[in-house]
N, C-alpha and C positions, 0 to 999 in steps of 0.2 A: 473627530472631524471627518467629513467626507467631501469629495470633490466631484466634478463632472465626469471624470474618468471612471469613478466608482459607479455612477449611475449608468453610464454607457455599458460598462462591463456587466452590470446587473441585467440590463436589457437583453444582451446577448445570451446570458445564462438562462433566463426564464422564457426566452422566445419559444412560442408554441405551447407553453404551460399555462399562460394566463390570457385572458381576453383583452383585445384592443377595444375598450368600451367606447360607445358612440358619444358624440357631442351634439346637443340640441341647441340650435340658435333660437333664443327666446325673444319675446317682445320686450324691448327696452322701455316702452312707454310708461309703465308704472314706476320707473326708476330714473326720472330725469336727474341730471343731464346726461346720462349714459347714451352713447351713440350705438353701441352693439353690446349684446349680452348673450353669453353662452352658459349652458349647464353641462358639466362633464358628468355623464351618467355612470359613475363608478359603482352605483348600487347594483348594476347588472354584472359585476365581476363575480367570479366563482366564490361561493359561500356568502355572497351578498355584501361584500365590502372590499375596499382597496387592500386589505391586509394580506390577501393571497399573494400579492406581488412580493412583499418582504419575506413572507414565510418560504416561498419557493427559492428566493435568492439565498436566504440563510442556509437552508438544507442542502441545496445544490452546491453552494460554495464549500460547505463542510465535506460533502461527498467527494468533491474534486480534490480537496486537500488530503483526504484519507487514502486516495489512490496512489500507488507507487509512482514516484517521479522518475525521471531519467537517471537520477543518482541512486535510485533504489530506496530512497527514504520516503516515508509516508506518515501522515498524521494519524491520530487515534481513530479507530473505526467508529462508524456511526451505527449504533445498534438500536437506538430509539431516541425519541425527542420528548422534552418536557416544556410546558409553557404555563405561564400565569396570565390570566385574562379575565376581563369583565364579560367576555363573550366572543367578540368578533375576532380578536387575535387568536384565540383558541380554536375557533372554527377554521381559520386559515391554516394554522399549523396542523390540525388534524387532517385536513384535506390534502395538504402537501405531503405530509408523512405517509398517508395511505397511498398516494400516487407513486411513492417510492418503496412501498412495501415495508414501511417502518411503523412500529407501534408508537402511539402518542398518549401521553398522560397530561391532562390539562387541569390545572388548579383554578377554580373560580370562586368568587365570594358567594356566600349563601344568598345574597341579594340579586344574583344574576337572573335575568329574565328566564322564566321556564322555557320559552320558545328557543332560546339559545342553548340552554342545557340539553334539551331534547335533540337539537340538531347536532350537538357535539357527540352525543351517544350514537346517533344515527350514522355518523361518520366513522364510528368504530373507536372513538377515543375513550380512555378510562378517565372519567370525570370525578374530581375530588372537590367538594365544596367545603370551604373553610373561611371563617371570619365574615366580616360585614363589608370589607372594602378591598380594593385591588392590592394594597400593601400587605394585607394578611395572606392573600393567595400567593403573592410574590415570595414572601418569606418561606412559606411551606414548599413552594416549588424549588427554591434554592436548596433547602434541606434535602429534598428528594434527589436533586442532581448530585449533591455530595455523596449520597448513598450509592447511586447507581452508575454515575459517570455518563449519563445520557446527555445528549446535545440540548443545551438550553436555548430556547428561542424567546428572546425578550419581546415584550409587546411593542416597544418603541425605541429603546436606547441601545441598539447595536448597529455598527456600521452597515452590515449586510441588510438588516431590516430597513434602515432609513434609505439606503441606496435603492433597494427594491421598490419602495414606495415612490421614489423619485421618478421611476419610469413613467408614471402617470403624467408628470410634467412634460417629459419629452413628447409624449403622444399629443398632449394638449397644444403645445406649440405647433406641431405639424398640422393638427386638425383645424386650427384657427389661422393657418398661414402666417404664424408668428405675428399676427396683428393684435393680440391681446396685450393690454397694458397692465392689468391688475388681475391677480388670481386670489380669490378668497377661499380659505380652507378653515375648517374647524380644528381647534387645538385642544388636545387632552395632554398626553405625554409629549406630543410634538413630533413623532416620527414622520407623519405625512408632511407636515410643514417643513421639516428639515430636508426631506427628500425633494419635494417640489421646489423649494427655494434654491436648492443647489442646482437642480436641473435647469431652472430658468434664470439663474443669476446673470445680471447684465442685459437681460432681454425682456423681463417683465418683473413687476413688483408683487410681492406676496403680502397679504393681510391675514393675520391669524385672528379668527373669531372665537370667542370663549364665552361660556355662561358666566354671568356675574357671580354665581355660586360655586364656580370651579376655575378660578383665574390663575392657572399655573404659569402661562407665559407672561401675563401682565405683572404678576408678583415677582417673577424672576427678573424681568427687565427693571423693575423698580428697585430690587434689592441688589442688583449687580451679579446675580447668579441664581441657580435653582434653589428654591426654598419650599418647605412643606406648606401645603394649604389645606384648609377644610374643604371637603367636596360634598355638595348636595345638589338637589334640583332634578328637573325632568330628564336631563341629558347625562346623568351620572353613570348610567349603565354603559355608555359608549365613550364618554369623556370623563372617566372616573379616576384617572391618575391623580395622585395627591402631590406630585412633584414633576416639574418639567424635566425631560431628559437632558443630560450633559451635552449630547450631540446637538439636540434641538437648540439649546441655549447658544452654543458656539456658532451655529449656522445663523440663528436669528440676529445676532449682533453683527456678524460678518456681512450678511445680506440685507441688513436694515429692514427686517420684517416688522410691520406695524401690528399692534394689538388693539382690538376693540372688544368691548364687553356688551353682552345683551342679556336681558332678563328672561325669566322662564316664560312669561306671557308672550313675549316677542317670538320665542322659539316655537311655542305652540301655534301661534298665528302663521309663522312661516311654513311650518309643516302642513298645516291645513291649506295654505295658499298653493303649495306645490301640488297637492291633491286636486283641489277644485279647479285650478287654472290649467294644469298640465297632466292631470291624472298620474302623477308621480308619487309613489309611496316611498317615503324616506323616514329614517329614524330621527330621534331628536338631535343626535350629534351633527349630521350634515345640515339639518334644519337650522342649526346655529349659524352656519356660514351664510345661508340665505337670509336669516334674520338680521344680519349685519347691514344688508341693503334695505330690507323692508322697514326696519326701525329707524334708519338714519344714523345708526352707530358709525357706519362708514359712509362718508360723503364724497362721492366721486367728483372729479373735476369735469368741466364742460367738455363733452365729446369723448370722455374716457370709454375705453373698451374693456369690459369686465367679464371674467369667467368665474363661476361659482362651482366648486367641486361638491357634488352630491355623493358622499363617500360611502353610504351604507343604507341598507333597507331591512335589517333584521329586527323587525318590529311587528306589533299586532295591528293590522290595518283597521280592526274594529274600533280602535281608539281615535280614529280620525273623525273630525266633526265638520 
């Protein structure tokens, strides 16, 4: 579990390391009865996604704990980092590790998009491709950590990771003058949802949008806890977790996060809408959040003020139609 104090501490820790991404006030007319609509342009973050926030917070927190305290005690030294990722989390970890002069080893599925694999290598990471899904990469990464003692950076289910992602929510409240009623975020493993819901709890409601072919949050809420699900569809490269994180589940129930499902066709339509209407290039993951509005999967109340988090852009723009 994380709380608002954790998110605020993360903000202090990563200040100057990540970008304060802009908010675009969009035209609410295509989405009646919304009165105001904002897009949080997190695809402009370092490495092209929100994941840089959590990665910096995790690594900097570990470095702080490894420094000698007043008592003379210190945690284990950080000599390198390991991550398992469908792509975006690995990119963020590689970037944050390089910024601190640390080697990074990133395990990704063999199905990871070539554009993300290339970017990982460009950032200096040692890339290991294994299996066909995130769970395979995760298992291999865990084995590597056991061998080397490197710092493991989870893609979505560590307190420091979730708290770092939550800094996005603090920014969004400030940038909207705290006038936002509802924030829609895409959910895979749930780290972003957990962080944002914690940051805005009591001030705005969070809706988790998921592909119908990867319903981790929806299934967890129905089952009373995280359960394994089959993952497929166009957003599987960024929303490819087969199980919601324990932190995400705890926060979702505490903060009453809603879950809505959208089909692949709606995700494709939303991605193209963002391009044609606003010239915004986003990947299928964040397009899932926008699809919740476009498809009617989420139906706002009259006069509701809504923000959609466009959380990543590591995609091939030539596939836009």
